C-alpha positions in Angstrom: -45.3 -39.5 57.1 -42.2 -41.3 55.8 -44.3 -41.8 52.4 -45.2 -38.3 52.2 -41.6 -37.3 52.5 -40.6 -39.7 49.9 -43.1 -38.4 47.6 -42.2 -34.9 48.3 -38.4 -35.7 47.6 -39.5 -37.5 44.4 -41.5 -34.5 43.1 -38.4 -32.0 43.9 -36.1 -34.4 41.9 -38.4 -34.4 39.0 -38.7 -30.6 39.2 -34.9 -30.1 39.3 -34.4 -32.5 36.5 -37.1 -30.5 34.2 -35.3 -27.2 35.2 -32.0 -28.4 34.3 -33.3 -29.5 30.8 -34.9 -26.2 30.3 -31.9 -23.9 31.5 -28.8 -26.0 30.2 -28.3 -26.0 26.3 -27.6 -29.0 24.6 -24.1 -29.6 23.1 -25.6 -28.9 19.7 -27.1 -25.6 21.0 -23.9 -24.7 22.8 -21.8 -25.2 19.6 -24.0 -23.1 17.5 -23.9 -20.4 19.9 -20.0 -20.5 19.8 -20.1 -20.5 16.1 -22.2 -17.4 15.9 -19.8 -15.8 18.4 -16.9 -16.9 16.2 -18.6 -15.6 12.9 -19.0 -12.2 14.5 -15.6 -11.9 15.6 -14.4 -12.7 12.1 -15.1 -9.5 10.7 -12.4 -7.2 11.3 -12.2 -3.3 11.8 -9.6 -1.0 11.2 -8.5 2.4 11.9 -7.0 4.6 9.0 -3.5 6.1 9.9 -3.1 8.4 7.0 -5.4 9.7 4.1 -5.6 6.9 1.6 -7.3 6.3 -1.7 -10.2 4.4 -2.2 -10.2 2.3 -5.4 -12.9 0.5 -7.4 -10.8 -2.6 -7.8 -7.6 -4.2 -6.1 -5.0 -2.5 -8.3 -3.0 0.7 -8.5 -4.3 1.3 -11.9 -8.0 1.3 -11.0 -10.1 4.2 -10.5 -10.1 6.2 -7.4 -13.4 6.7 -5.7 -12.2 9.0 -3.2 -10.1 9.3 0.0 -10.7 7.7 3.4 -9.3 10.3 6.1 -6.8 9.5 9.1 -8.9 8.5 12.2 -11.8 7.0 10.4 -12.7 3.4 11.3 -13.6 1.2 8.6 -14.9 -2.5 8.3 -12.6 -5.0 6.6 -14.5 -7.4 4.3 -11.8 -9.3 3.0 -8.1 -9.4 2.0 -8.3 -9.4 -1.7 -4.5 -9.7 -2.4 -1.3 -9.2 -0.4 -1.5 -5.5 -1.0 -5.3 -4.6 -0.9 -8.1 -4.9 1.8 -11.7 -4.5 0.5 -13.3 -2.3 3.0 -16.5 -0.5 3.9 -16.4 3.0 5.2 -18.3 4.6 8.1 -20.3 6.4 5.3 -21.2 3.1 3.8 -18.9 3.2 0.7 -17.1 0.0 -0.4 -13.9 -0.2 -2.1 -10.3 -1.2 -1.8 -7.3 0.3 -0.1 -3.7 -0.4 0.5 -2.9 -2.9 3.4 0.3 -1.1 4.1 0.7 -0.4 8.0 1.2 3.5 7.1 -2.3 3.4 5.9 -4.3 1.1 8.2 -4.0 -0.2 11.7 -6.2 -3.5 12.0 -7.9 -4.8 14.9 -8.3 -1.4 16.7 -11.4 0.6 17.0 -11.1 4.4 17.4 -11.8 5.5 20.8 -12.1 8.9 23.0 -8.7 8.3 24.4 -6.9 7.9 20.9 -8.6 10.8 19.7 -7.3 13.0 22.7 -3.8 11.6 22.2 -3.9 12.9 18.6 -5.2 16.4 19.8 -2.6 16.5 22.8 0.2 16.0 20.4 -0.6 17.8 17.5 2.6 17.0 15.5 2.2 13.4 15.9 -0.8 13.0 13.2 1.0 14.8 10.7 4.6 13.6 11.1 4.1 9.7 11.4 2.9 9.4 7.7 6.0 11.3 6.7 8.2 9.2 8.9 6.7 6.1 7.5 6.8 7.2 3.9 10.6 8.3 4.4 11.4 4.6 6.0 9.6 2.8 3.3 11.5 4.9 0.7 14.7 4.0 2.4 14.1 0.5 2.2 13.0 0.7 -1.6 16.4 2.3 -2.2 18.1 -0.6 -0.1 16.4 -3.2 -2.1 17.4 -1.4 -5.3 21.2 -1.2 -4.2 21.2 -5.0 -3.8 20.5 -5.6 -7.2 23.5 -3.3 -8.5 25.1 -5.1 -11.4 22.1 -7.2 -12.3 22.2 -7.4 -16.3 19.9 -5.2 -18.4 17.4 -7.1 -20.7 14.9 -4.9 -22.8 11.3 -6.6 -22.0 12.8 -8.4 -19.2 10.4 -11.2 -17.5 8.6 -9.3 -14.8 8.6 -12.7 -12.9 12.2 -13.0 -12.1 15.1 -10.8 -11.0 17.9 -12.1 -13.1 17.6 -9.4 -15.6 15.8 -6.0 -15.7 14.8 -3.2 -18.0 14.2 0.2 -16.3 10.5 -0.3 -15.6 10.9 -3.8 -14.5 13.6 -2.7 -12.0 11.4 0.2 -10.6 8.4 -2.1 -10.3 10.3 -4.7 -8.3 12.1 -2.6 -5.8 8.8 -0.8 -5.0 7.0 -4.4 -4.8 9.7 -5.8 -2.4 10.4 -2.5 -0.6 7.0 -1.0 -0.1 4.6 -3.8 -1.0 3.3 -1.7 -3.9 2.9 -2.9 -7.4 3.3 -0.4 -10.1 2.3 -0.6 -13.5 4.5 -2.7 -15.7 6.0 -0.1 -18.1 7.8 3.2 -17.8 4.7 4.9 -19.7 2.1 3.3 -17.4 4.2 4.3 -14.5 4.4 7.9 -15.6 0.6 8.0 -16.1 0.3 6.7 -12.9 2.3 9.6 -11.3 0.2 12.0 -13.3 -3.0 10.5 -11.9 -2.1 9.6 -8.4 0.6 12.1 -7.3 1.9 15.5 -8.1 4.3 15.9 -10.9 7.4 17.6 -10.7 8.8 19.5 -13.6 11.8 20.9 -12.2 14.9 18.8 -11.5 15.4 21.2 -8.2 12.1 20.1 -7.0 12.8 16.2 -7.0 12.9 14.5 -3.8 14.9 11.3 -2.6 12.9 8.3 -3.9 11.0 10.2 -6.7 10.5 8.5 -9.8 12.0 10.3 -12.9 11.1 10.1 -16.4 12.9 10.8 -19.9 12.2 11.3 -23.4 14.3 9.5 -26.0 18.1 10.3 -26.5 18.4 13.1 -29.1 22.2 13.9 -28.6 24.7 14.9 -25.8 24.3 18.5 -26.2 21.5 21.1 -24.9 21.2 22.3 -28.2 19.9 18.9 -29.5 16.8 19.3 -27.3 16.1 22.9 -27.9 12.5 23.6 -29.3 11.2 20.2 -28.1 7.8 20.5 -26.6 8.5 17.8 -23.7 4.5 17.4 -23.1 4.2 15.9 -26.4 7.3 13.5 -26.1 7.0 9.9 -25.3 8.4 8.5 -22.0 11.2 6.0 -23.0 13.0 5.5 -19.6 12.4 5.7 -15.8 15.0 5.9 -12.9 14.8 6.5 -9.3 16.2 9.9 -7.6 18.5 9.3 -4.9 19.2 12.9 -4.2 22.4 14.9 -4.6 22.3 14.7 -8.2 22.2 10.8 -8.4 20.2 8.3 -10.4 19.6 4.5 -9.5 18.4 2.8 -12.9 19.3 0.2 -15.4 19.2 1.4 -19.2 21.9 -0.8 -21.1 24.1 -3.7 -21.0 27.1 -1.7 -21.9 26.5 0.6 -18.9 26.6 -2.2 -16.7 23.1 -3.2 -15.9 21.8 -1.6 -12.5 23.9 1.3 -11.7 24.1 4.6 -9.9 25.0 7.4 -12.2 25.1 11.2 -11.9 21.8 13.2 -13.1 23.9 15.5 -15.5 24.2 16.3 -19.1 21.9 14.2 -21.4 19.7 13.0 -18.6 19.1 16.4 -17.5 18.2 17.4 -21.0 16.0 14.5 -21.5 14.0 14.9 -18.2 10.2 15.3 -18.5 9.0 15.2 -15.1 9.2 13.4 -11.6 7.1 12.5 -8.9 6.5 10.6 -5.5 5.2 7.1 -5.3 4.8 7.4 -1.4 3.6 10.0 0.3 
């Protein structure tokens, strides 16, 4: 009887050992399982906060493939630069969008509760992008004001802030203040506004923070500009409109480098058009 019990206990021990070997993964298998989980969690999702352009390359001067609308959930494939995510839309289209917080919120998935919150507060979805753009513009202006008095240099080095020409100054303050890199010269910036914004051809319709473009100087009187077809003129200067008839810009050493001036006299005569970078 004792021998039978010993045999039975031996069989049970062997069975338990075999079961443990089958059920419990080896350390290498456990590590592999963990690696799979980490790989899956590495791909991020994002929720679009405001309608944003989908581009074919990570550049503001690249082609626009279309728009990704607010509320859409997208898959973030990679962060191509500090300013662009490569994404895949819910429709399967791949492209690049801005990394700015006003356009995308990373790590959140859309849900019924978030949709319900939007519908319960009808004004929030429309007002949030506007408030964000307004805050960004104020940050751009604040950045520009800190450079007051910085010397003017035509063709200034785009990699330094010791001197500026007009387009370099505009490019720098949007880069710092809004994490957006505009084209390098005033004509390209003007083309960017034409392609990506809604150009404004009346001074009275300009908004605070708009870029403003000018033709070459012909004289200080209005008669010097009569009969000129401005649509055929070449952009020679860009400034930032502050509102209340004021411009923030730089255009000569004699004027004192980066300055705030009145938007009057020849500036108004030379005005071609303007437009918003941020919406």
